[in-house]
C-alpha positions in Angstrom: 45.3 -10.2 -10.0 45.7 -12.4 -12.9 46.9 -11.0 -16.0 47.6 -7.4 -14.2 51.0 -5.8 -13.9 51.1 -5.0 -10.2 53.3 -2.5 -8.3 53.3 -3.2 -4.5 54.6 -5.7 -1.9 53.7 -9.1 -1.0 55.1 -10.9 2.3 54.6 -14.6 2.5 55.4 -15.9 6.0 53.7 -19.2 7.0 50.4 -21.0 7.4 49.1 -20.1 3.9 46.6 -17.6 5.1 45.8 -14.6 2.6 45.4 -11.0 3.9 44.7 -8.3 1.3 44.3 -4.6 1.8 45.9 -1.4 0.4 46.1 2.3 1.0 45.6 4.8 -1.6 48.9 5.4 -3.4 50.8 3.0 -1.1 51.8 -0.5 -1.2 49.5 -3.5 -1.3 50.3 -6.2 1.3 49.3 -9.8 0.6 50.4 -12.1 3.4 50.3 -15.9 3.0 51.9 -18.5 5.3 54.0 -21.3 3.7 57.5 -22.4 3.5 59.8 -21.5 0.7 62.9 -20.0 -0.7 63.4 -16.2 -0.7 62.4 -14.5 -4.1 61.5 -11.3 -5.5 58.9 -11.1 -8.1 57.9 -8.4 -10.6 55.9 -8.4 -13.8 52.7 -10.2 -14.4 51.2 -12.5 -12.1 50.1 -15.6 -14.4 48.8 -17.4 -11.5 47.1 -16.5 -8.3 49.4 -16.8 -5.4 47.0 -19.0 -3.4 47.1 -21.5 -6.5 50.9 -22.0 -6.6 52.4 -25.3 -5.6 53.5 -25.6 -2.2 57.3 -25.3 -1.8 59.2 -27.2 0.8 62.3 -25.3 1.3 63.0 -24.2 4.7 63.3 -20.3 4.4 60.6 -17.7 4.2 59.6 -16.7 0.8 59.2 -13.0 0.4 57.6 -11.4 -2.8 57.6 -7.6 -3.2 55.0 -6.2 -5.7 54.1 -2.7 -6.3 50.4 -2.4 -6.6 48.4 0.1 -8.5 45.0 0.8 -6.5 43.3 1.9 -9.9 43.0 -1.8 -10.7 41.1 -2.7 -7.6 37.7 -0.8 -8.2 34.9 -1.0 -10.5 33.6 2.0 -12.3 36.4 4.1 -11.1 35.4 3.7 -7.3 31.6 4.5 -7.9 30.3 1.0 -7.5 31.1 -2.3 -5.6 29.6 -5.7 -5.0 27.0 -5.7 -2.2 24.9 -8.4 -0.5 22.4 -6.4 2.1 18.7 -6.7 1.2 18.4 -3.1 0.4 19.5 -0.7 -2.5 22.8 1.0 -1.6 25.5 2.6 -3.6 29.1 3.3 -2.4 31.7 5.8 -3.3 35.2 4.7 -2.1 38.7 6.4 -1.8 39.7 5.8 -5.3 37.0 8.1 -6.9 37.2 10.6 -3.9 41.0 11.0 -4.4 40.5 12.1 -8.0 37.9 14.8 -7.2 38.6 18.6 -6.2 39.7 18.5 -2.4 36.9 21.2 -1.6 34.0 18.8 -2.9 31.5 18.0 -0.3 29.8 14.7 0.6 27.0 15.9 -1.7 29.2 16.5 -4.6 30.8 13.0 -4.0 27.5 11.1 -4.5 26.1 13.3 -7.2 26.7 10.5 -9.8 24.9 7.7 -7.9 21.3 6.7 -9.0 18.5 9.0 -7.5 20.8 11.7 -6.2 20.3 15.0 -7.5 22.5 17.9 -5.9 21.5 21.6 -6.0 24.6 23.8 -5.4 25.2 27.5 -5.4 28.9 27.7 -6.2 31.4 25.4 -8.1 33.7 24.5 -5.1 31.3 23.5 -2.3 31.8 26.3 0.0 28.4 27.6 0.3 25.9 26.2 2.8 23.1 27.0 0.2 23.2 23.6 -1.2 20.8 20.8 -1.2 20.4 17.1 -2.3 17.4 15.1 -3.3 17.1 11.3 -3.4 14.4 9.7 -5.5 12.6 13.2 -5.2 12.8 13.5 -1.4 14.4 16.5 0.0 17.8 16.7 1.8 15.9 17.0 5.1 14.3 13.5 4.4 17.8 11.9 4.5 19.7 10.6 7.4 23.3 11.6 7.7 25.6 9.4 10.1 29.2 9.6 10.6 30.6 6.3 12.0 27.2 5.8 14.0 26.8 9.4 15.1 23.9 11.5 13.5 24.7 14.7 11.8 21.4 16.2 10.9 20.3 19.5 12.3 18.1 19.0 15.2 15.5 21.6 14.5 15.1 21.1 10.6 16.6 17.6 9.8 18.9 19.0 7.1 22.4 18.2 6.6 25.4 20.6 6.0 27.9 18.8 4.0 30.7 21.5 4.3 30.6 20.7 8.0 31.0 17.0 7.9 34.6 16.3 7.0 37.5 17.0 4.6 37.1 14.7 1.7 40.9 13.6 2.1 39.7 11.7 5.3 36.7 9.9 3.9 37.3 6.1 3.3 33.7 5.5 1.8 30.6 7.4 1.6 27.5 5.1 1.1 24.1 6.2 0.1 21.2 3.9 0.9 18.5 5.2 -1.3 15.4 4.0 0.3 15.9 1.7 3.5 18.0 3.1 6.4 19.5 0.6 8.8 17.4 -0.6 11.8 20.0 0.9 14.4 20.4 4.2 12.6 20.2 7.1 15.0 18.0 9.2 12.6 14.1 10.3 12.8 13.6 11.3 9.0 15.3 8.9 6.6 12.4 8.3 4.4 14.6 9.4 1.6 17.5 7.2 2.5 20.5 7.2 4.6 24.1 8.7 3.8 26.9 6.9 5.8 30.3 8.5 6.3 33.2 6.8 7.3 36.8 8.0 8.1 39.9 6.3 7.0 41.4 3.8 9.3 44.5 5.4 11.2 47.8 4.1 9.9 49.9 1.7 11.8 53.0 3.6 10.9 53.8 7.3 11.5 53.3 9.7 8.5 50.8 11.7 7.0 49.6 13.8 3.8 49.7 17.3 2.7 48.0 19.0 -0.3 47.7 22.6 -1.3 45.4 24.0 -3.9 44.8 27.2 -6.0 42.2 28.0 -8.8 39.5 30.2 -10.0 37.9 33.0 -8.3 41.2 33.5 -6.1 40.5 30.2 -4.4 43.3 28.7 -2.1 43.3 25.6 0.2 45.7 23.9 2.3 45.3 20.5 4.1 47.6 18.7 6.5 46.9 15.2 8.1 49.6 13.8 10.6 49.2 10.0 11.4 50.8 9.0 14.8 51.2 5.3 14.0 51.2 2.9 17.0 51.7 5.1 20.2 54.4 3.2 22.0 53.1 -0.4 22.5 49.6 0.5 23.5 48.0 -0.4 20.4 46.6 3.1 20.1 47.0 4.9 16.5 45.2 8.0 15.3 45.4 10.9 12.9 44.4 14.6 13.1 44.1 17.0 10.1 43.6 20.7 9.7 42.5 22.6 6.4 42.1 26.2 5.7 40.3 27.4 2.5 39.0 30.6 1.1 37.4 31.7 -2.1 35.8 34.7 -3.9 32.2 34.6 -4.6 31.9 33.4 -8.3 29.0 35.6 -8.9 28.3 39.0 -7.2 30.5 40.3 -4.2 31.7 38.3 -1.1 34.5 35.8 0.0 34.1 32.7 1.9 36.4 31.2 4.4 36.6 27.8 5.9 38.8 26.1 8.7 38.3 22.5 9.7 39.8 19.9 11.9 39.0 16.1 11.7 40.6 13.6 14.2 40.3 9.8 15.0 42.1 7.7 17.6 41.6 4.0 17.4 42.3 0.9 19.2 41.6 -2.6 18.4 42.2 -6.2 19.9 40.8 -9.4 19.8 38.8 -10.6 16.8 36.4 -7.7 16.4 36.8 -5.5 19.5 37.9 -1.8 19.1 37.4 1.5 20.6 37.5 5.0 19.0 37.4 8.8 19.6 36.5 10.6 16.7 35.2 14.0 15.7 35.1 17.2 13.5 35.4 20.9 14.1 34.4 23.5 11.7 34.2 27.3 11.4 33.1 29.1 8.3 32.2 32.5 7.2 30.1 32.4 3.9 28.6 35.0 1.7 24.9 34.7 0.7 23.9 33.8 -2.9 20.5 35.2 -3.4 17.9 32.7 -5.0 16.0 33.9 -7.8 12.4 33.6 -9.4 12.3 32.3 -12.8 11.3 35.8 -14.2 14.4 37.3 -12.5 16.6 34.4 -13.9 15.4 35.1 -17.5 15.9 38.8 -17.1 19.3 39.0 -15.5 20.8 35.4 -15.3 23.7 35.5 -13.2 24.4 39.1 -13.3 22.6 42.4 -12.3 19.8 42.2 -9.7 20.2 38.6 -8.9 23.2 39.5 -6.7 23.9 41.6 -3.6 25.4 45.0 -4.0 29.0 45.3 -3.6 28.9 48.8 -1.7 26.7 50.3 0.8 24.4 53.0 -0.4 21.9 54.1 2.0 20.1 56.3 -0.6 19.2 53.5 -3.1 15.6 51.8 -3.3 16.5 49.2 -0.6 18.0 51.8 1.7 21.2 50.1 1.7 19.8 46.6 3.0 21.1 44.8 -0.3 24.7 45.4 0.8 26.5 42.1 0.9 28.2 42.4 4.2 24.7 42.3 6.0 24.3 38.8 4.8 27.5 37.0 5.7 26.7 33.8 7.3 29.1 32.5 10.2 28.8 29.1 11.7 30.6 26.8 14.3 30.3 23.3 14.6 31.7 20.4 16.8 30.8 16.8 16.3 32.3 14.1 18.7 31.7 10.4 18.9 33.3 7.4 20.8 32.1 4.2 19.2 32.9 1.0 21.1 32.6 -2.4 19.9 33.1 -5.4 22.4 33.2 -9.2 22.0 31.6 -10.2 25.3 31.0 -13.9 25.1 30.9 -16.4 22.2 28.9 -15.0 19.5 27.7 -12.0 21.6 28.9 -8.6 21.0 28.1 -5.1 22.2 28.2 -2.1 20.3 27.8 1.3 22.0 28.2 4.9 20.3 27.8 7.8 22.7 28.0 11.2 20.9 27.9 15.1 21.7 27.6 18.0 19.4 27.4 21.9 19.6 26.6 24.5 17.0 26.2 28.0 16.6 25.4 30.1 13.6 23.7 33.3 12.3 21.5 33.6 9.1 21.4 37.3 8.7 19.8 39.7 6.2 19.0 43.4 5.4 15.7 45.1 5.9 14.0 48.4 6.5 11.8 49.0 9.7 9.4 51.9 9.9 10.4 54.2 12.7 6.9 54.4 13.9 4.1 51.8 14.4 6.5 48.9 15.5 5.5 45.9 17.5 7.3 43.5 19.8 5.2 40.4 19.2 1.7 41.9 19.8 2.8 44.8 21.7 3.2 48.3 20.3 6.5 49.7 20.9 8.4 53.0 20.1 12.0 53.5 19.1 14.4 55.7 21.0 13.9 59.4 19.8 17.5 59.7 18.5 17.0 56.6 16.3 13.9 58.3 14.7 15.6 61.5 14.4 18.5 60.2 12.5 16.6 57.8 10.2 13.4 59.5 9.0 10.5 57.2 8.1 12.4 54.1 7.8 15.5 52.7 9.7 17.9 50.2 7.7 19.0 47.3 10.0 20.7 44.0 9.8 18.2 41.0 10.9 20.4 38.5 13.0 18.6 35.2 13.1 20.8 33.0 15.2 20.6 29.4 16.3 22.5 27.8 19.2 22.1 24.0 19.7 23.6 21.3 21.7 22.9 17.7 21.5 24.1 14.3 23.0 22.9 10.9 23.2 23.9 7.2 22.5 23.1 4.2 20.7 23.5 0.8 22.4 23.0 -2.6 20.7 23.5 -6.2 21.7 24.4 -8.5 18.9 23.9 -12.4 19.4 25.0 -14.7 16.6 24.1 -18.4 17.2 24.1 -20.8 14.3 22.2 -19.3 11.5 20.6 -16.6 13.6 21.8 -13.1 14.2 19.6 -11.4 16.9 20.1 -7.8 17.6 18.4 -5.7 20.4 19.0 -1.9 21.1 18.1 1.4 22.6 18.8 5.0 21.2 18.5 8.1 23.2 18.9 11.5 21.9 18.6 14.8 23.7 18.6 18.2 21.9 18.6 21.8 23.0 17.9 24.4 20.6 17.6 28.2 21.0 16.6 30.6 18.1 16.5 34.3 18.4 16.0 37.2 15.9 17.2 40.6 16.8 18.0 43.7 14.6 21.3 45.5 14.5 21.4 49.2 13.4 24.0 50.3 10.8 26.6 52.8 10.9 27.4 55.1 7.8 29.6 52.4 6.3 26.8 49.8 6.5 28.7 48.1 9.5 26.2 46.4 12.1 28.9 45.0 14.4 29.9 41.3 14.9 28.5 39.1 12.2 28.1 36.6 15.2 25.3 38.7 16.4 25.6 42.3 16.7 24.2 45.3 18.8 20.7 44.4 19.3 18.2 47.3 18.6 16.2 48.4 21.7 13.0 50.3 22.1 12.6 53.5 24.0 11.9 51.8 27.3 15.2 49.7 26.8 13.5 46.4 25.7 15.3 44.3 23.0 13.1 44.3 19.9 12.5 40.7 18.8 11.7 39.1 15.5 11.7 35.6 17.1 12.6 34.2 20.7 12.1 30.4 21.2 13.7 27.5 23.0 13.0 23.9 22.4 14.0 20.6 24.3 13.6 17.5 22.1 14.0 13.9 23.3 14.0 10.8 21.3 13.7 7.2 22.8 13.7 4.3 20.5 13.9 0.5 21.1 14.6 -1.8 18.3 14.9 -5.6 17.8 15.7 -7.4 14.7 16.7 -10.8 13.6 18.5 -12.2 10.4 18.4 -15.8 9.5 20.9 -17.1 7.1 19.8 -20.5 5.1 21.1 -22.6 2.3 24.8 -22.0 3.1 24.2 -18.4 3.3 22.4 -18.2 -0.2 19.3 -17.2 1.4 19.2 -14.3 4.0 15.7 -13.4 5.8 15.6 -10.3 8.0 12.9 -8.8 10.1 13.0 -5.9 12.6 10.7 -3.5 14.7 11.5 0.0 16.0 9.4 1.8 18.4 10.2 5.6 18.5 9.0 7.9 21.1 9.7 11.6 20.3 8.8 14.6 22.3 9.3 18.6 22.0 9.0 21.0 24.7 9.1 24.6 23.9 8.6 28.2 25.0 8.0 31.2 22.9 8.9 34.6 24.7 7.5 36.8 22.1 4.8 39.0 23.8 1.2 38.0 23.3 2.1 34.5 22.1 1.3 31.2 23.6 4.3 30.8 25.9 4.5 27.0 26.4 4.1 24.3 23.8 4.8 20.5 23.6 4.2 17.7 21.3 4.6 13.9 21.9 4.5 11.1 19.5 5.1 7.4 19.5 5.4 5.5 16.3 5.7 1.8 15.5 8.2 1.0 12.5 8.3 -2.7 11.4 10.5 -3.7 8.6 11.4 -6.9 6.6 13.9 -8.0 4.0 15.2 -11.0 1.9 18.1 -11.6 -0.3 18.7 -14.7 -2.4 22.1 -15.5 -4.1 20.9 -17.4 -7.3 24.4 -18.1 -8.5 27.8 -16.8 -7.5 27.0 -13.9 -10.1 23.4 -13.3 -9.7 21.5 -11.9 -6.6 17.9 -10.7 -5.9 16.7 -8.9 -2.8 13.4 -7.3 -1.4 12.6 -5.0 1.4 9.8 -3.2 3.1 10.3 -0.5 5.5 8.4 2.2 7.3 9.5 5.7 8.3 8.1 8.8 9.8 9.1 12.2 10.7 7.8 15.5 12.5 7.4 18.7 11.0 10.2 21.4 11.4 10.7 22.9 14.8 9.5 26.2 13.7 5.9 24.9 13.2 5.4 25.0 16.9 5.6 28.8 17.3 3.6 31.9 16.3 5.5 34.4 14.3 4.9 38.2 14.1 5.4 40.8 11.7 7.2 43.6 13.7 5.9 46.3 11.4 2.3 45.5 12.0 1.8 43.0 14.8 0.1 40.5 12.6 0.7 36.9 12.9 2.6 35.7 9.7 2.6 32.0 11.1 0.3 30.3 13.4 2.1 27.9 15.5 0.6 24.6 16.7 1.4 21.6 18.9 -1.3 19.5 17.0 1.2 18.4 14.2 0.5 15.6 11.9 3.4 13.4 11.2 4.7 12.1 8.0 4.5 8.4 7.7 5.6 6.4 4.7 5.7 2.7 3.6 8.4 1.7 1.1 9.2 -1.4 -0.8 12.2 -2.2 -2.9 12.8 -5.1 -5.4 16.4 -5.4 -6.7 18.6 -7.6 -8.9 22.4 -7.5 -8.8 25.2 -8.9 -11.0 28.8 -9.2 -10.3 31.7 -11.0 -11.7 35.2 -10.3 -12.3 34.3 -7.7 -15.1 31.1 -6.2 -14.5 29.3 -5.0 -11.4 25.6 -3.8 -11.8 22.2 -3.5 -10.2 18.5 -2.7 -10.9 16.2 -1.6 -8.3 12.4 -1.2 -8.6 10.8 1.0 -5.8 7.5 2.1 -4.4 6.6 4.8 -1.7 3.3 5.7 -0.2 3.2 8.9 1.9 0.8 10.4 4.3 1.1 14.1 5.6 4.2 14.5 3.1 6.5 17.1 4.7 8.1 19.2 1.8 10.8 21.7 2.8 10.9 25.3 1.8 12.6 28.7 2.8 10.6 31.5 4.1 12.0 35.1 4.4 11.5 35.7 8.4 11.8 39.7 8.7 14.7 39.6 6.0 16.4 36.4 7.1 16.1 33.2 5.2 14.6 30.3 7.5 13.7 26.8 6.7 10.0 25.6 7.1 7.9 22.7 5.7 4.7 22.3 3.9 2.2 19.6 4.5 1.7 18.1 1.0 -0.8 15.4 2.0 -0.4 12.0 0.4 2.0 11.1 -2.2 2.9 8.1 -4.3 6.5 7.5 -5.7 7.4 4.9 -8.0 10.4 4.2 -10.1 13.5 2.3 -11.2 17.2 2.9 -10.5 20.0 1.5 -12.6 23.9 1.5 -12.2 26.5 -0.4 -13.9 30.3 -0.2 -13.7 33.3 -2.3 -15.3 36.4 -3.1 -13.6 39.6 -1.9 -15.2 40.3 -2.9 -18.6 43.5 -1.5 -20.1 43.3 0.9 -17.1 40.1 2.1 -18.3 36.9 1.8 -15.8 33.4 3.2 -17.1 30.4 3.7 -14.9 26.7 4.4 -15.9 23.6 5.3 -13.6 20.2 6.4 -14.2 16.7 6.8 -12.8 13.1 6.9 -14.0 10.8 8.5 -11.4 7.1 9.0 -11.3 5.8 10.7 -8.1 2.4 12.2 -7.9 0.4 14.2 -5.4 -2.7 12.1 -3.9 -4.8 15.1 -2.4 -6.1 18.4 -3.2 -4.3 20.8 -1.0 -5.7 23.7 1.0 -4.7 27.3 0.6 -6.5 29.3 3.3 -10.1 28.5 3.0 -9.8 27.5 -0.7 -9.0 24.1 -2.2 -6.5 23.7 -5.1 -6.9 20.9 -7.6 -3.5 19.3 -6.9 -4.7 15.7 -7.0 -2.7 13.6 -9.6 -0.1 16.5 -10.2 3.6 15.6 -10.3 5.5 16.1 -6.9 7.9 19.0 -6.7 11.6 18.3 -6.9 11.1 15.2 -8.8 12.8 14.8 -12.1 11.2 12.2 -14.2 14.7 11.2 -15.7 18.2 11.6 -14.8 21.5 9.9 -15.9 25.1 10.0 -15.1 28.2 8.6 -16.8 31.7 8.3 -15.6 35.0 7.3 -17.4 38.2 6.9 -15.4 41.7 5.9 -16.5 44.6 5.2 -14.3 47.7 3.5 -15.2 49.5 4.1 -11.9 51.1 7.2 -13.1 48.8 9.2 -15.4 45.1 9.5 -14.5 42.0 11.2 -15.5 38.2 11.2 -14.6 35.4 12.5 -16.7 31.9 12.7 -15.4 28.6 14.0 -16.9 25.1 14.3 -15.3 21.8 15.0 -16.9 18.9 16.1 -14.7 15.5 16.4 -16.2 13.0 19.2 -15.6 11.3 19.3 -12.2 8.3 21.2 -10.9 8.4 23.9 -8.5 4.8 24.3 -7.7 2.3 21.8 -6.6 -0.1 23.0 -9.2 2.5 22.2 -11.8 2.1 25.7 -13.4 5.9 26.5 -13.2 8.8 24.1 -13.6 12.6 24.2 -13.6 14.3 23.3 -16.9 16.6 20.2 -17.5 20.4 20.8 -17.5 23.7 18.8 -18.3 26.8 19.4 -16.4 30.3 17.9 -16.7 33.5 17.8 -14.7 37.0 16.6 -15.6 40.1 15.7 -13.7 43.6 14.9 -15.0 46.7 14.4 -13.1 50.1 12.5 -12.8 51.4 10.6 -9.8 55.2 10.4 -9.4 57.4 7.7 -7.7 58.6 8.3 -4.3 61.1 11.2 -3.9 63.2 10.9 -0.7 60.6 11.1 2.1 57.8 12.2 0.0 55.5 9.4 -1.0 53.9 9.4 -4.4 53.7 13.2 -5.0 50.7 14.0 -7.3 49.8 16.9 -9.5 46.0 17.2 -10.5 43.8 19.6 -12.4 40.0 19.7 -11.7 37.7 21.3 -14.0 34.1 21.9 -12.9 31.2 22.7 -15.1 33.6 22.3 -18.1 31.2 23.8 -20.6 30.5 26.7 -18.3 26.6 26.2 -18.1 24.5 28.9 -16.7 21.7 27.0 -15.0 19.2 26.6 -12.4 20.3 23.8 -10.3 17.4 23.3 -7.7 14.1 24.4 -6.3 14.8 26.4 -3.2 11.2 27.1 -2.0 8.4 25.4 -3.8 4.9 27.1 -3.7 1.4 26.0 -4.1 0.9 27.8 -7.5 2.9 30.3 -9.3 0.1 31.9 -11.0 -3.6 33.0 -9.9 -5.6 29.8 -9.8 -9.5 29.5 -9.3 -10.0 27.0 -6.4 -12.5 24.2 -6.1 -14.8 26.7 -4.3 -14.7 29.4 -6.9 -12.4 32.0 -5.5 -9.0 33.0 -6.9 -5.7 31.9 -5.0 -3.1 34.4 -5.6 0.0 32.9 -7.3 3.4 33.0 -5.6 6.8 32.5 -7.5 9.0 29.8 -6.2 12.8 30.6 -5.9 15.6 28.6 -7.3 19.4 28.0 -6.7 21.7 29.2 -9.5 24.2 26.4 -10.2 28.0 27.3 -10.0 29.8 28.5 -13.2 33.0 27.1 -14.7 36.0 26.7 -12.3 39.4 25.2 -12.2 41.6 24.0 -9.5 45.1 22.8 -9.4 46.2 20.7 -6.5 49.7 19.4 -5.6 49.8 16.6 -2.8 52.2 14.2 -1.3 52.4 11.6 1.3 55.2 11.7 3.9 
């Protein structure tokens, strides 16, 4: 704190022990134990408090200083000093508090090295979003909230709008390549995103904010802090938010309601128990993905959007009506992490969790009134439906997913001398049911409840199914690791081993299909790492890790076309798991001005699983492509400066070279893909941020460049590069009565109103007809892309109390 004007409170009592901490927009508390005369200090601290001469008077010395949190973070809160032997970037509450309150966890890490975010709307409402890290898709990343996994149990993806409200995040960390040994995830070759709630306050209070902006967007947020409840040591918070916005392109309106909560009790040195969770309900409108030809023809307008009104007489039979594609979802995540100091040097960590989710991913389509099939069985519609519909019947396809999940992570940590030994067990149980039915439309295009409407039945009263499967998945994982600290903690050596046993048992009730399928796998996952502190400012680290994942759940099941009875996907339980070996070599520098790092990385994959979207009878459903071998190499760089005259700059960048190692099969033909660039892998990307905060006025400007990336394995079509920028400006007042630090902020998103493709939604093998190695022609299939959100502005007024 030398040389800075500070604005908070310091209380010095006794024992000359310093304790520092702060809360956003609140006072900074520094406690030091000495004897001395009472005093009040304001202005510049020319000498650190702990360097002052001891005082010998008999009264307690009390110093009150007002602290500006902006002085405490490098790079505006986008970088911090780290010491673990793995690449990691951390976004803290300083940066988060300046962003639009609707921003998701993906949006908040978009400036970090290696992270590329593909969105569909400017405010983060739409679930049609994705993130890639070092070219690896969002379903190759683990998402963990205080020890609880958040990935979808069927597809491994993460849905950031469900995770939490950003006002409640204390930190979001992105481990770009090496997940933690005890992390409860199966798919983290692309890294690990760890989310942490703020610690409940010791005193009662809370926070309120309200926002209004472009596209008739409004949002309200309220968090209430209990403070210590009686003399129990318990403290907690609960928050509620409501938000709604019009679609920025095409018709539709999104609405979201969300609750976060955390109850915490701490005792002793390191013992704590907590109950935390998130509940989310959202009804979102669909943004159609587009081909490159459609994008060049219509851009953000015209045929690239759904129809605002129902018209049964148009070419689509009214199935392009936007209300047929509204996507509702409900989720609940809960966990109860427990940390216990048992004996000297022995601690137990236990995190039980439970989750539930239900959602519908609907779409519109036309069914023929004759020649229908239920699986392989030919069926007929009721005569009254045929009489009213003619040759084709317009329906809404309801693809619903209902999932339940529970499990726990238990770890025993034994610290003795320079050794830190950890042993643990992870168990996870998932129950997932996915069904597709068809709902008839009335004269206004209404198909009943968006949560699942009136199911179409055949003439004999059976439900007409597009899909009907049920899967039980179980994970058993044992892990053991050791960390050895030598040379007065300058050298850290770590090694670990994890054995993962994973099974799926499922049933497919579609007539004519294989009814029961199951798959079992056991994979050993060794790892090692090292970190050496060369000097107090210079550090190097190295790690080697292994990861695996199984294909998406849908790969188990046969899928049929109800208009012909033909199999559109052949299910199999003989699945090939993705396996990867990754290495990182890094250098870090940190002093009282600069914090930075450079990381070299290398990955080798077998049976690389690449996520894609398929239209299953009119509904968008996730699937995976086995892309064979892959080699990925590159370098990540990030650097940030601690505040200088209230200014904190930040820079990050990545160079990536990712190549396919095999020729790939397409039916009975072989495509010459060896040596081609991997899909969703931009060669270059860079980001910059500039933060100003003097305690009253503040502003943040960020800019992100994303290089071109291929959308096909044959590299015959690619997505162009793009540059986007965001801006935030605001003013923070002094306390007003019971209102603590009222604040007014404007966020401008995509300030140059770029119209751009933000990501590859569903890569394909080849976009153009290609002659295979056996001499036959493989027909091209155009990949689809996400359209990035346009310009938007949001005004927010907030206050603590």
